[in-house]
mmCIF file of the N, C-alpha and C atoms, coordinates in Angstrom:
data_MODEL
# 
_entry.id   MODEL 
# 
loop_
_atom_site.group_PDB 
_atom_site.id 
_atom_site.type_symbol 
_atom_site.label_atom_id 
_atom_site.label_alt_id 
_atom_site.label_comp_id 
_atom_site.label_asym_id 
_atom_site.label_entity_id 
_atom_site.label_seq_id 
_atom_site.pdbx_PDB_ins_code 
_atom_site.Cartn_x 
_atom_site.Cartn_y 
_atom_site.Cartn_z 
_atom_site.occupancy 
_atom_site.B_iso_or_equiv 
_atom_site.pdbx_formal_charge 
_atom_site.auth_seq_id 
_atom_site.auth_comp_id 
_atom_site.auth_asym_id 
_atom_site.auth_atom_id 
_atom_site.pdbx_PDB_model_num 
ATOM 1   N N  . MET A 1 1  ? 5.355   -8.560  44.583  1.00 0.00 ? 1  MET A N  1 
ATOM 2   C CA . MET A 1 1  ? 6.396   -9.203  43.826  1.00 0.00 ? 1  MET A CA 1 
ATOM 3   C C  . MET A 1 1  ? 7.725   -8.637  44.286  1.00 0.00 ? 1  MET A C  1 
ATOM 4   N N  . GLY A 1 2  ? 8.672   -9.492  44.540  1.00 0.00 ? 2  GLY A N  1 
ATOM 5   C CA . GLY A 1 2  ? 9.968   -9.070  45.051  1.00 0.00 ? 2  GLY A CA 1 
ATOM 6   C C  . GLY A 1 2  ? 10.935  -8.678  43.950  1.00 0.00 ? 2  GLY A C  1 
ATOM 7   N N  . ILE A 1 3  ? 12.060  -8.163  44.372  1.00 0.00 ? 3  ILE A N  1 
ATOM 8   C CA . ILE A 1 3  ? 13.096  -7.757  43.433  1.00 0.00 ? 3  ILE A CA 1 
ATOM 9   C C  . ILE A 1 3  ? 13.612  -8.973  42.686  1.00 0.00 ? 3  ILE A C  1 
ATOM 10  N N  . GLY A 1 4  ? 13.761  -8.839  41.366  1.00 0.00 ? 4  GLY A N  1 
ATOM 11  C CA . GLY A 1 4  ? 14.297  -9.923  40.554  1.00 0.00 ? 4  GLY A CA 1 
ATOM 12  C C  . GLY A 1 4  ? 13.271  -10.947 40.102  1.00 0.00 ? 4  GLY A C  1 
ATOM 13  N N  . GLU A 1 5  ? 12.043  -10.897 40.630  1.00 0.00 ? 5  GLU A N  1 
ATOM 14  C CA . GLU A 1 5  ? 11.015  -11.847 40.200  1.00 0.00 ? 5  GLU A CA 1 
ATOM 15  C C  . GLU A 1 5  ? 10.479  -11.446 38.839  1.00 0.00 ? 5  GLU A C  1 
ATOM 16  N N  . GLN A 1 6  ? 10.191  -12.454 38.014  1.00 0.00 ? 6  GLN A N  1 
ATOM 17  C CA . GLN A 1 6  ? 9.642   -12.194 36.692  1.00 0.00 ? 6  GLN A CA 1 
ATOM 18  C C  . GLN A 1 6  ? 8.159   -12.480 36.697  1.00 0.00 ? 6  GLN A C  1 
ATOM 19  N N  . HIS A 1 7  ? 7.445   -11.826 35.837  1.00 0.00 ? 7  HIS A N  1 
ATOM 20  C CA . HIS A 1 7  ? 6.015   -12.058 35.731  1.00 0.00 ? 7  HIS A CA 1 
ATOM 21  C C  . HIS A 1 7  ? 5.603   -11.984 34.268  1.00 0.00 ? 7  HIS A C  1 
ATOM 22  N N  . GLU A 1 8  ? 4.432   -12.510 33.975  1.00 0.00 ? 8  GLU A N  1 
ATOM 23  C CA . GLU A 1 8  ? 3.893   -12.483 32.615  1.00 0.00 ? 8  GLU A CA 1 
ATOM 24  C C  . GLU A 1 8  ? 3.468   -11.058 32.283  1.00 0.00 ? 8  GLU A C  1 
ATOM 25  N N  . PRO A 1 9  ? 3.644   -10.666 31.005  1.00 0.00 ? 9  PRO A N  1 
ATOM 26  C CA . PRO A 1 9  ? 3.181   -9.331  30.624  1.00 0.00 ? 9  PRO A CA 1 
ATOM 27  C C  . PRO A 1 9  ? 1.675   -9.213  30.821  1.00 0.00 ? 9  PRO A C  1 
ATOM 28  N N  . VAL A 1 10 ? 1.266   -8.052  31.198  1.00 0.00 ? 10 VAL A N  1 
ATOM 29  C CA . VAL A 1 10 ? -0.155  -7.799  31.435  1.00 0.00 ? 10 VAL A CA 1 
ATOM 30  C C  . VAL A 1 10 ? -0.692  -6.968  30.283  1.00 0.00 ? 10 VAL A C  1 
ATOM 31  N N  . SER A 1 11 ? -1.832  -7.368  29.752  1.00 0.00 ? 11 SER A N  1 
ATOM 32  C CA . SER A 1 11 ? -2.453  -6.611  28.675  1.00 0.00 ? 11 SER A CA 1 
ATOM 33  C C  . SER A 1 11 ? -2.866  -5.246  29.188  1.00 0.00 ? 11 SER A C  1 
ATOM 34  N N  . THR A 1 12 ? -2.623  -4.237  28.362  1.00 0.00 ? 12 THR A N  1 
ATOM 35  C CA . THR A 1 12 ? -3.009  -2.890  28.748  1.00 0.00 ? 12 THR A CA 1 
ATOM 36  C C  . THR A 1 12 ? -4.469  -2.626  28.395  1.00 0.00 ? 12 THR A C  1 
ATOM 37  N N  . GLY A 1 13 ? -5.058  -3.537  27.622  1.00 0.00 ? 13 GLY A N  1 
ATOM 38  C CA . GLY A 1 13 ? -6.439  -3.355  27.225  1.00 0.00 ? 13 GLY A CA 1 
ATOM 39  C C  . GLY A 1 13 ? -6.610  -2.354  26.098  1.00 0.00 ? 13 GLY A C  1 
ATOM 40  N N  . ARG A 1 14 ? -5.513  -1.881  25.519  1.00 0.00 ? 14 ARG A N  1 
ATOM 41  C CA . ARG A 1 14 ? -5.588  -0.909  24.418  1.00 0.00 ? 14 ARG A CA 1 
ATOM 42  C C  . ARG A 1 14 ? -6.090  -1.582  23.160  1.00 0.00 ? 14 ARG A C  1 
ATOM 43  N N  . ILE A 1 15 ? -7.026  -0.948  22.539  1.00 0.00 ? 15 ILE A N  1 
ATOM 44  C CA . ILE A 1 15 ? -7.522  -1.487  21.270  1.00 0.00 ? 15 ILE A CA 1 
ATOM 45  C C  . ILE A 1 15 ? -7.234  -0.531  20.121  1.00 0.00 ? 15 ILE A C  1 
ATOM 46  N N  . ASP A 1 16 ? -6.509  0.547   20.408  1.00 0.00 ? 16 ASP A N  1 
ATOM 47  C CA . ASP A 1 16 ? -6.233  1.527   19.374  1.00 0.00 ? 16 ASP A CA 1 
ATOM 48  C C  . ASP A 1 16 ? -4.899  1.298   18.672  1.00 0.00 ? 16 ASP A C  1 
ATOM 49  N N  . ALA A 1 17 ? -4.210  0.204   18.977  1.00 0.00 ? 17 ALA A N  1 
ATOM 50  C CA . ALA A 1 17 ? -2.952  -0.086  18.313  1.00 0.00 ? 17 ALA A CA 1 
ATOM 51  C C  . ALA A 1 17 ? -3.223  -0.406  16.847  1.00 0.00 ? 17 ALA A C  1 
ATOM 52  N N  . GLU A 1 18 ? -2.406  0.156   15.963  1.00 0.00 ? 18 GLU A N  1 
ATOM 53  C CA . GLU A 1 18 ? -2.616  -0.062  14.534  1.00 0.00 ? 18 GLU A CA 1 
ATOM 54  C C  . GLU A 1 18 ? -2.166  -1.468  14.147  1.00 0.00 ? 18 GLU A C  1 
ATOM 55  N N  . PRO A 1 19 ? -2.990  -2.175  13.349  1.00 0.00 ? 19 PRO A N  1 
ATOM 56  C CA . PRO A 1 19 ? -2.603  -3.507  12.907  1.00 0.00 ? 19 PRO A CA 1 
ATOM 57  C C  . PRO A 1 19 ? -1.494  -3.420  11.866  1.00 0.00 ? 19 PRO A C  1 
ATOM 58  N N  . ARG A 1 20 ? -0.714  -4.477  11.772  1.00 0.00 ? 20 ARG A N  1 
ATOM 59  C CA . ARG A 1 20 ? 0.353   -4.537  10.780  1.00 0.00 ? 20 ARG A CA 1 
ATOM 60  C C  . ARG A 1 20 ? -0.234  -4.850  9.416   1.00 0.00 ? 20 ARG A C  1 
ATOM 61  N N  . PRO A 1 21 ? 0.314   -4.239  8.367   1.00 0.00 ? 21 PRO A N  1 
ATOM 62  C CA . PRO A 1 21 ? -0.178  -4.549  7.027   1.00 0.00 ? 21 PRO A CA 1 
ATOM 63  C C  . PRO A 1 21 ? 0.147   -5.987  6.631   1.00 0.00 ? 21 PRO A C  1 
ATOM 64  N N  . VAL A 1 22 ? -0.746  -6.599  5.868   1.00 0.00 ? 22 VAL A N  1 
ATOM 65  C CA . VAL A 1 22 ? -0.498  -7.940  5.328   1.00 0.00 ? 22 VAL A CA 1 
ATOM 66  C C  . VAL A 1 22 ? 0.090   -7.836  3.925   1.00 0.00 ? 22 VAL A C  1 
ATOM 67  N N  . GLY A 1 23 ? 0.143   -6.631  3.416   1.00 0.00 ? 23 GLY A N  1 
ATOM 68  C CA . GLY A 1 23 ? 0.713   -6.374  2.098   1.00 0.00 ? 23 GLY A CA 1 
ATOM 69  C C  . GLY A 1 23 ? 0.597   -4.897  1.784   1.00 0.00 ? 23 GLY A C  1 
ATOM 70  N N  . TRP A 1 24 ? 0.903   -4.576  0.529   1.00 0.00 ? 24 TRP A N  1 
ATOM 71  C CA . TRP A 1 24 ? 0.888   -3.180  0.101   1.00 0.00 ? 24 TRP A CA 1 
ATOM 72  C C  . TRP A 1 24 ? 0.200   -3.083  -1.252  1.00 0.00 ? 24 TRP A C  1 
ATOM 73  N N  . ARG A 1 25 ? -0.405  -1.941  -1.513  1.00 0.00 ? 25 ARG A N  1 
ATOM 74  C CA . ARG A 1 25 ? -1.133  -1.746  -2.761  1.00 0.00 ? 25 ARG A CA 1 
ATOM 75  C C  . ARG A 1 25 ? -0.551  -0.541  -3.484  1.00 0.00 ? 25 ARG A C  1 
ATOM 76  N N  . SER A 1 26 ? -0.195  -0.746  -4.765  1.00 0.00 ? 26 SER A N  1 
ATOM 77  C CA . SER A 1 26 ? 0.174   0.390   -5.616  1.00 0.00 ? 26 SER A CA 1 
ATOM 78  C C  . SER A 1 26 ? -1.102  0.894   -6.264  1.00 0.00 ? 26 SER A C  1 
ATOM 79  N N  . VAL A 1 27 ? -1.256  2.200   -6.285  1.00 0.00 ? 27 VAL A N  1 
ATOM 80  C CA . VAL A 1 27 ? -2.472  2.818   -6.822  1.00 0.00 ? 27 VAL A CA 1 
ATOM 81  C C  . VAL A 1 27 ? -2.054  3.870   -7.848  1.00 0.00 ? 27 VAL A C  1 
ATOM 82  N N  . ALA A 1 28 ? -2.720  3.853   -9.006  1.00 0.00 ? 28 ALA A N  1 
ATOM 83  C CA . ALA A 1 28 ? -2.469  4.854   -10.043 1.00 0.00 ? 28 ALA A CA 1 
ATOM 84  C C  . ALA A 1 28 ? -3.801  5.459   -10.471 1.00 0.00 ? 28 ALA A C  1 
ATOM 85  N N  . VAL A 1 29 ? -3.833  6.778   -10.549 1.00 0.00 ? 29 VAL A N  1 
ATOM 86  C CA . VAL A 1 29 ? -5.015  7.496   -11.022 1.00 0.00 ? 29 VAL A CA 1 
ATOM 87  C C  . VAL A 1 29 ? -4.696  7.951   -12.449 1.00 0.00 ? 29 VAL A C  1 
ATOM 88  N N  . TRP A 1 30 ? -5.572  7.562   -13.398 1.00 0.00 ? 30 TRP A N  1 
ATOM 89  C CA . TRP A 1 30 ? -5.339  7.797   -14.815 1.00 0.00 ? 30 TRP A CA 1 
ATOM 90  C C  . TRP A 1 30 ? -6.246  8.896   -15.362 1.00 0.00 ? 30 TRP A C  1 
ATOM 91  N N  . PRO A 1 31 ? -5.819  9.535   -16.455 1.00 0.00 ? 31 PRO A N  1 
ATOM 92  C CA . PRO A 1 31 ? -6.695  10.514  -17.104 1.00 0.00 ? 31 PRO A CA 1 
ATOM 93  C C  . PRO A 1 31 ? -7.984  9.834   -17.584 1.00 0.00 ? 31 PRO A C  1 
ATOM 94  N N  . GLU A 1 32 ? -9.031  10.610  -17.723 1.00 0.00 ? 32 GLU A N  1 
ATOM 95  C CA . GLU A 1 32 ? -10.318 10.055  -18.151 1.00 0.00 ? 32 GLU A CA 1 
ATOM 96  C C  . GLU A 1 32 ? -10.227 9.359   -19.501 1.00 0.00 ? 32 GLU A C  1 
ATOM 97  N N  . SER A 1 33 ? -9.324  9.786   -20.344 1.00 0.00 ? 33 SER A N  1 
ATOM 98  C CA . SER A 1 33 ? -9.183  9.196   -21.677 1.00 0.00 ? 33 SER A CA 1 
ATOM 99  C C  . SER A 1 33 ? -8.800  7.717   -21.637 1.00 0.00 ? 33 SER A C  1 
ATOM 100 N N  . VAL A 1 34 ? -8.213  7.285   -20.531 1.00 0.00 ? 34 VAL A N  1 
ATOM 101 C CA . VAL A 1 34 ? -7.807  5.881   -20.402 1.00 0.00 ? 34 VAL A CA 1 
ATOM 102 C C  . VAL A 1 34 ? -9.031  4.993   -20.209 1.00 0.00 ? 34 VAL A C  1 
ATOM 103 N N  . GLY A 1 35 ? -10.018 5.488   -19.474 1.00 0.00 ? 35 GLY A N  1 
ATOM 104 C CA . GLY A 1 35 ? -11.246 4.723   -19.259 1.00 0.00 ? 35 GLY A CA 1 
ATOM 105 C C  . GLY A 1 35 ? -11.060 3.480   -18.415 1.00 0.00 ? 35 GLY A C  1 
ATOM 106 N N  . LYS A 1 36 ? -10.129 3.526   -17.471 1.00 0.00 ? 36 LYS A N  1 
ATOM 107 C CA . LYS A 1 36 ? -9.925  2.374   -16.575 1.00 0.00 ? 36 LYS A CA 1 
ATOM 108 C C  . LYS A 1 36 ? -10.994 2.379   -15.496 1.00 0.00 ? 36 LYS A C  1 
ATOM 109 N N  . PRO A 1 37 ? -11.788 1.330   -15.437 1.00 0.00 ? 37 PRO A N  1 
ATOM 110 C CA . PRO A 1 37 ? -12.802 1.273   -14.367 1.00 0.00 ? 37 PRO A CA 1 
ATOM 111 C C  . PRO A 1 37 ? -12.184 0.801   -13.067 1.00 0.00 ? 37 PRO A C  1 
ATOM 112 N N  . PRO A 1 38 ? -12.721 1.035   -11.931 1.00 0.00 ? 38 PRO A N  1 
ATOM 113 C CA . PRO A 1 38 ? -13.692 2.098   -11.685 1.00 0.00 ? 38 PRO A CA 1 
ATOM 114 C C  . PRO A 1 38 ? -12.979 3.409   -11.414 1.00 0.00 ? 38 PRO A C  1 
ATOM 115 N N  . ASN A 1 39 ? -13.561 4.470   -11.814 1.00 0.00 ? 39 ASN A N  1 
ATOM 116 C CA . ASN A 1 39 ? -13.088 5.830   -11.523 1.00 0.00 ? 39 ASN A CA 1 
ATOM 117 C C  . ASN A 1 39 ? -11.678 6.120   -12.035 1.00 0.00 ? 39 ASN A C  1 
ATOM 118 N N  . ASN A 1 40 ? -11.268 5.457   -13.109 1.00 0.00 ? 40 ASN A N  1 
ATOM 119 C CA . ASN A 1 40 ? -9.936  5.675   -13.693 1.00 0.00 ? 40 ASN A CA 1 
ATOM 120 C C  . ASN A 1 40 ? -8.803  5.424   -12.697 1.00 0.00 ? 40 ASN A C  1 
ATOM 121 N N  . VAL A 1 41 ? -9.000  4.444   -11.834 1.00 0.00 ? 41 VAL A N  1 
ATOM 122 C CA . VAL A 1 41 ? -7.998  4.095   -10.821 1.00 0.00 ? 41 VAL A CA 1 
ATOM 123 C C  . VAL A 1 41 ? -7.641  2.621   -10.976 1.00 0.00 ? 41 VAL A C  1 
ATOM 124 N N  . SER A 1 42 ? -6.345  2.335   -11.012 1.00 0.00 ? 42 SER A N  1 
ATOM 125 C CA . SER A 1 42 ? -5.903  0.938   -11.027 1.00 0.00 ? 42 SER A CA 1 
ATOM 126 C C  . SER A 1 42 ? -5.170  0.648   -9.721  1.00 0.00 ? 42 SER A C  1 
ATOM 127 N N  . ARG A 1 43 ? -5.362  -0.575  -9.225  1.00 0.00 ? 43 ARG A N  1 
ATOM 128 C CA . ARG A 1 43 ? -4.754  -0.994  -7.956  1.00 0.00 ? 43 ARG A CA 1 
ATOM 129 C C  . ARG A 1 43 ? -4.167  -2.386  -8.124  1.00 0.00 ? 43 ARG A C  1 
ATOM 130 N N  . ASP A 1 44 ? -2.974  -2.584  -7.547  1.00 0.00 ? 44 ASP A N  1 
ATOM 131 C CA . ASP A 1 44 ? -2.341  -3.909  -7.565  1.00 0.00 ? 44 ASP A CA 1 
ATOM 132 C C  . ASP A 1 44 ? -1.786  -4.218  -6.191  1.00 0.00 ? 44 ASP A C  1 
ATOM 133 N N  . PHE A 1 45 ? -1.884  -5.496  -5.796  1.00 0.00 ? 45 PHE A N  1 
ATOM 134 C CA . PHE A 1 45 ? -1.405  -5.955  -4.491  1.00 0.00 ? 45 PHE A CA 1 
ATOM 135 C C  . PHE A 1 45 ? 0.045   -6.418  -4.605  1.00 0.00 ? 45 PHE A C  1 
ATOM 136 N N  . HIS A 1 46 ? 0.834   -6.110  -3.573  1.00 0.00 ? 46 HIS A N  1 
ATOM 137 C CA . HIS A 1 46 ? 2.242   -6.515  -3.513  1.00 0.00 ? 46 HIS A CA 1 
ATOM 138 C C  . HIS A 1 46 ? 2.568   -6.974  -2.095  1.00 0.00 ? 46 HIS A C  1 
ATOM 139 N N  . ARG A 1 47 ? 3.536   -7.848  -1.979  1.00 0.00 ? 47 ARG A N  1 
ATOM 140 C CA . ARG A 1 47 ? 3.933   -8.353  -0.657  1.00 0.00 ? 47 ARG A CA 1 
ATOM 141 C C  . ARG A 1 47 ? 4.746   -7.346  0.149   1.00 0.00 ? 47 ARG A C  1 
ATOM 142 N N  . THR A 1 48 ? 5.521   -6.512  -0.551  1.00 0.00 ? 48 THR A N  1 
ATOM 143 C CA . THR A 1 48 ? 6.368   -5.560  0.176   1.00 0.00 ? 48 THR A CA 1 
ATOM 144 C C  . THR A 1 48 ? 6.112   -4.132  -0.295  1.00 0.00 ? 48 THR A C  1 
ATOM 145 N N  . ILE A 1 49 ? 6.457   -3.191  0.556   1.00 0.00 ? 49 ILE A N  1 
ATOM 146 C CA . ILE A 1 49 ? 6.323   -1.787  0.193   1.00 0.00 ? 49 ILE A CA 1 
ATOM 147 C C  . ILE A 1 49 ? 7.289   -1.432  -0.930  1.00 0.00 ? 49 ILE A C  1 
ATOM 148 N N  . GLU A 1 50 ? 8.436   -2.096  -0.958  1.00 0.00 ? 50 GLU A N  1 
ATOM 149 C CA . GLU A 1 50 ? 9.417   -1.840  -2.014  1.00 0.00 ? 50 GLU A CA 1 
ATOM 150 C C  . GLU A 1 50 ? 8.869   -2.228  -3.388  1.00 0.00 ? 50 GLU A C  1 
ATOM 151 N N  . GLN A 1 51 ? 8.164   -3.370  -3.452  1.00 0.00 ? 51 GLN A N  1 
ATOM 152 C CA . GLN A 1 51 ? 7.569   -3.790  -4.719  1.00 0.00 ? 51 GLN A CA 1 
ATOM 153 C C  . GLN A 1 51 ? 6.510   -2.795  -5.183  1.00 0.00 ? 51 GLN A C  1 
ATOM 154 N N  . ALA A 1 52 ? 5.652   -2.375  -4.271  1.00 0.00 ? 52 ALA A N  1 
ATOM 155 C CA . ALA A 1 52 ? 4.593   -1.429  -4.622  1.00 0.00 ? 52 ALA A CA 1 
ATOM 156 C C  . ALA A 1 52 ? 5.184   -0.096  -5.074  1.00 0.00 ? 52 ALA A C  1 
ATOM 157 N N  . THR A 1 53 ? 6.226   0.357   -4.392  1.00 0.00 ? 53 THR A N  1 
ATOM 158 C CA . THR A 1 53 ? 6.876   1.609   -4.762  1.00 0.00 ? 53 THR A CA 1 
ATOM 159 C C  . THR A 1 53 ? 7.529   1.492   -6.133  1.00 0.00 ? 53 THR A C  1 
ATOM 160 N N  . ALA A 1 54 ? 8.139   0.354   -6.412  1.00 0.00 ? 54 ALA A N  1 
ATOM 161 C CA . ALA A 1 54 ? 8.776   0.148   -7.718  1.00 0.00 ? 54 ALA A CA 1 
ATOM 162 C C  . ALA A 1 54 ? 7.756   0.212   -8.849  1.00 0.00 ? 54 ALA A C  1 
ATOM 163 N N  . VAL A 1 55 ? 6.576   -0.348  -8.637  1.00 0.00 ? 55 VAL A N  1 
ATOM 164 C CA . VAL A 1 55 ? 5.530   -0.292  -9.658  1.00 0.00 ? 55 VAL A CA 1 
ATOM 165 C C  . VAL A 1 55 ? 5.118   1.157   -9.899  1.00 0.00 ? 55 VAL A C  1 
ATOM 166 N N  . CYS A 1 56 ? 4.910   1.918   -8.848  1.00 0.00 ? 56 CYS A N  1 
ATOM 167 C CA . CYS A 1 56 ? 4.548   3.329   -9.001  1.00 0.00 ? 56 CYS A CA 1 
ATOM 168 C C  . CYS A 1 56 ? 5.639   4.086   -9.766  1.00 0.00 ? 56 CYS A C  1 
ATOM 169 N N  . ASP A 1 57 ? 6.893   3.813   -9.437  1.00 0.00 ? 57 ASP A N  1 
ATOM 170 C CA . ASP A 1 57 ? 8.006   4.479   -10.118 1.00 0.00 ? 57 ASP A CA 1 
ATOM 171 C C  . ASP A 1 57 ? 8.041   4.126   -11.604 1.00 0.00 ? 57 ASP A C  1 
ATOM 172 N N  . MET A 1 58 ? 7.807   2.855   -11.924 1.00 0.00 ? 58 MET A N  1 
ATOM 173 C CA . MET A 1 58 ? 7.792   2.425   -13.328 1.00 0.00 ? 58 MET A CA 1 
ATOM 174 C C  . MET A 1 58 ? 6.653   3.083   -14.100 1.00 0.00 ? 58 MET A C  1 
ATOM 175 N N  . LEU A 1 59 ? 5.488   3.196   -13.475 1.00 0.00 ? 59 LEU A N  1 
ATOM 176 C CA . LEU A 1 59 ? 4.356   3.842   -14.136 1.00 0.00 ? 59 LEU A CA 1 
ATOM 177 C C  . LEU A 1 59 ? 4.650   5.313   -14.403 1.00 0.00 ? 59 LEU A C  1 
ATOM 178 N N  . LYS A 1 60 ? 5.315   5.978   -13.468 1.00 0.00 ? 60 LYS A N  1 
ATOM 179 C CA . LYS A 1 60 ? 5.649   7.392   -13.659 1.00 0.00 ? 60 LYS A CA 1 
ATOM 180 C C  . LYS A 1 60 ? 6.673   7.580   -14.773 1.00 0.00 ? 60 LYS A C  1 
ATOM 181 N N  . ARG A 1 61 ? 7.600   6.626   -14.915 1.00 0.00 ? 61 ARG A N  1 
ATOM 182 C CA . ARG A 1 61 ? 8.633   6.724   -15.953 1.00 0.00 ? 61 ARG A CA 1 
ATOM 183 C C  . ARG A 1 61 ? 8.138   6.255   -17.319 1.00 0.00 ? 61 ARG A C  1 
ATOM 184 N N  . GLY A 1 62 ? 7.423   5.117   -17.341 1.00 0.00 ? 62 GLY A N  1 
ATOM 185 C CA . GLY A 1 62 ? 7.065   4.495   -18.612 1.00 0.00 ? 62 GLY A CA 1 
ATOM 186 C C  . GLY A 1 62 ? 5.622   4.662   -19.031 1.00 0.00 ? 62 GLY A C  1 
ATOM 187 N N  . GLY A 1 63 ? 4.778   5.104   -18.126 1.00 0.00 ? 63 GLY A N  1 
ATOM 188 C CA . GLY A 1 63 ? 3.372   5.267   -18.461 1.00 0.00 ? 63 GLY A CA 1 
ATOM 189 C C  . GLY A 1 63 ? 2.639   3.939   -18.584 1.00 0.00 ? 63 GLY A C  1 
ATOM 190 N N  . LEU A 1 64 ? 1.423   4.013   -19.080 1.00 0.00 ? 64 LEU A N  1 
ATOM 191 C CA . LEU A 1 64 ? 0.559   2.841   -19.215 1.00 0.00 ? 64 LEU A CA 1 
ATOM 192 C C  . LEU A 1 64 ? 1.182   1.838   -20.183 1.00 0.00 ? 64 LEU A C  1 
ATOM 193 N N  . GLY A 1 65 ? 1.392   0.628   -19.725 1.00 0.00 ? 65 GLY A N  1 
ATOM 194 C CA . GLY A 1 65 ? 1.982   -0.427  -20.555 1.00 0.00 ? 65 GLY A CA 1 
ATOM 195 C C  . GLY A 1 65 ? 3.425   -0.183  -20.931 1.00 0.00 ? 65 GLY A C  1 
ATOM 196 N N  . GLY A 1 66 ? 4.074   0.805   -20.310 1.00 0.00 ? 66 GLY A N  1 
ATOM 197 C CA . GLY A 1 66 ? 5.473   1.114   -20.614 1.00 0.00 ? 66 GLY A CA 1 
ATOM 198 C C  . GLY A 1 66 ? 5.656   1.764   -21.977 1.00 0.00 ? 66 GLY A C  1 
ATOM 199 N N  . GLU A 1 67 ? 4.562   2.231   -22.596 1.00 0.00 ? 67 GLU A N  1 
ATOM 200 C CA . GLU A 1 67 ? 4.624   2.784   -23.949 1.00 0.00 ? 67 GLU A CA 1 
ATOM 201 C C  . GLU A 1 67 ? 4.932   4.281   -23.999 1.00 0.00 ? 67 GLU A C  1 
ATOM 202 N N  . ARG A 1 68 ? 5.009   4.924   -22.856 1.00 0.00 ? 68 ARG A N  1 
ATOM 203 C CA . ARG A 1 68 ? 5.333   6.354   -22.744 1.00 0.00 ? 68 ARG A CA 1 
ATOM 204 C C  . ARG A 1 68 ? 4.360   7.247   -23.511 1.00 0.00 ? 68 ARG A C  1 
ATOM 205 N N  . ASN A 1 69 ? 3.097   6.826   -23.576 1.00 0.00 ? 69 ASN A N  1 
ATOM 206 C CA . ASN A 1 69 ? 2.074   7.634   -24.233 1.00 0.00 ? 69 ASN A CA 1 
ATOM 207 C C  . ASN A 1 69 ? 1.132   8.274   -23.222 1.00 0.00 ? 69 ASN A C  1 
ATOM 208 N N  . VAL A 1 70 ? 0.656   7.482   -22.267 1.00 0.00 ? 70 VAL A N  1 
ATOM 209 C CA . VAL A 1 70 ? -0.292  7.967   -21.267 1.00 0.00 ? 70 VAL A CA 1 
ATOM 210 C C  . VAL A 1 70 ? 0.316   7.729   -19.886 1.00 0.00 ? 70 VAL A C  1 
ATOM 211 N N  . PHE A 1 71 ? 0.367   8.782   -19.096 1.00 0.00 ? 71 PHE A N  1 
ATOM 212 C CA . PHE A 1 71 ? 0.987   8.705   -17.775 1.00 0.00 ? 71 PHE A CA 1 
ATOM 213 C C  . PHE A 1 71 ? -0.056  8.920   -16.686 1.00 0.00 ? 71 PHE A C  1 
ATOM 214 N N  . PRO A 1 72 ? 0.157   8.309   -15.518 1.00 0.00 ? 72 PRO A N  1 
ATOM 215 C CA . PRO A 1 72 ? -0.794  8.512   -14.419 1.00 0.00 ? 72 PRO A CA 1 
ATOM 216 C C  . PRO A 1 72 ? -0.754  9.949   -13.916 1.00 0.00 ? 72 PRO A C  1 
ATOM 217 N N  . LEU A 1 73 ? -1.909  10.424  -13.496 1.00 0.00 ? 73 LEU A N  1 
ATOM 218 C CA . LEU A 1 73 ? -1.993  11.744  -12.889 1.00 0.00 ? 73 LEU A CA 1 
ATOM 219 C C  . LEU A 1 73 ? -1.396  11.736  -11.493 1.00 0.00 ? 73 LEU A C  1 
ATOM 220 N N  . LEU A 1 74 ? -1.496  10.569  -10.839 1.00 0.00 ? 74 LEU A N  1 
ATOM 221 C CA . LEU A 1 74 ? -1.065  10.420  -9.451  1.00 0.00 ? 74 LEU A CA 1 
ATOM 222 C C  . LEU A 1 74 ? -0.791  8.949   -9.192  1.00 0.00 ? 74 LEU A C  1 
ATOM 223 N N  . THR A 1 75 ? 0.253   8.660   -8.431  1.00 0.00 ? 75 THR A N  1 
ATOM 224 C CA . THR A 1 75 ? 0.503   7.302   -7.946  1.00 0.00 ? 75 THR A CA 1 
ATOM 225 C C  . THR A 1 75 ? 0.792   7.375   -6.458  1.00 0.00 ? 75 THR A C  1 
ATOM 226 N N  . TYR A 1 76 ? 0.426   6.308   -5.745  1.00 0.00 ? 76 TYR A N  1 
ATOM 227 C CA . TYR A 1 76 ? 0.755   6.231   -4.321  1.00 0.00 ? 76 TYR A CA 1 
ATOM 228 C C  . TYR A 1 76 ? 0.692   4.793   -3.860  1.00 0.00 ? 76 TYR A C  1 
ATOM 229 N N  . VAL A 1 77 ? 1.244   4.555   -2.687  1.00 0.00 ? 77 VAL A N  1 
ATOM 230 C CA . VAL A 1 77 ? 1.284   3.228   -2.065  1.00 0.00 ? 77 VAL A CA 1 
ATOM 231 C C  . VAL A 1 77 ? 0.478   3.295   -0.779  1.00 0.00 ? 77 VAL A C  1 
ATOM 232 N N  . GLU A 1 78 ? -0.338  2.270   -0.542  1.00 0.00 ? 78 GLU A N  1 
ATOM 233 C CA . GLU A 1 78 ? -1.119  2.220   0.694   1.00 0.00 ? 78 GLU A CA 1 
ATOM 234 C C  . GLU A 1 78 ? -1.022  0.829   1.319   1.00 0.00 ? 78 GLU A C  1 
ATOM 235 N N  . PRO A 1 79 ? -1.113  0.745   2.644   1.00 0.00 ? 79 PRO A N  1 
ATOM 236 C CA . PRO A 1 79 ? -1.066  -0.567  3.298   1.00 0.00 ? 79 PRO A CA 1 
ATOM 237 C C  . PRO A 1 79 ? -2.360  -1.331  3.079   1.00 0.00 ? 79 PRO A C  1 
ATOM 238 N N  . VAL A 1 80 ? -2.249  -2.651  3.046   1.00 0.00 ? 80 VAL A N  1 
ATOM 239 C CA . VAL A 1 80 ? -3.412  -3.531  3.000   1.00 0.00 ? 80 VAL A CA 1 
ATOM 240 C C  . VAL A 1 80 ? -3.490  -4.201  4.365   1.00 0.00 ? 80 VAL A C  1 
ATOM 241 N N  . LEU A 1 81 ? -4.574  -3.957  5.074   1.00 0.00 ? 81 LEU A N  1 
ATOM 242 C CA . LEU A 1 81 ? -4.735  -4.500  6.421   1.00 0.00 ? 81 LEU A CA 1 
ATOM 243 C C  . LEU A 1 81 ? -5.579  -5.756  6.403   1.00 0.00 ? 81 LEU A C  1 
ATOM 244 N N  . ALA A 1 82 ? -5.325  -6.656  7.340   1.00 0.00 ? 82 ALA A N  1 
ATOM 245 C CA . ALA A 1 82 ? -6.116  -7.888  7.459   1.00 0.00 ? 82 ALA A CA 1 
ATOM 246 C C  . ALA A 1 82 ? -7.560  -7.538  7.785   1.00 0.00 ? 82 ALA A C  1 
ATOM 247 N N  . LYS A 1 83 ? -8.456  -8.323  7.280   1.00 0.00 ? 83 LYS A N  1 
ATOM 248 C CA . LYS A 1 83 ? -9.891  -8.071  7.549   1.00 0.00 ? 83 LYS A CA 1 
ATOM 249 C C  . LYS A 1 83 ? -10.322 -8.730  8.825   1.00 0.00 ? 83 LYS A C  1 
# 
């Protein structure tokens, strides 16, 4: 191929590239007294990481149902990958 000639990109054959998330999941781990199945963990799907983070922040501030009585032991956001 000469100088200035263009060509189609060539696949590197790499299969270890991480897939892009199709959404985000907010996860809250609750005390056993809440009795949320399964394993006292609640999960919700969101389109953006900002939405999932906002839900986690609200749960930490307002607790279960926003009633400020029962608070999650742990909250986090995780990617949802295509199957």
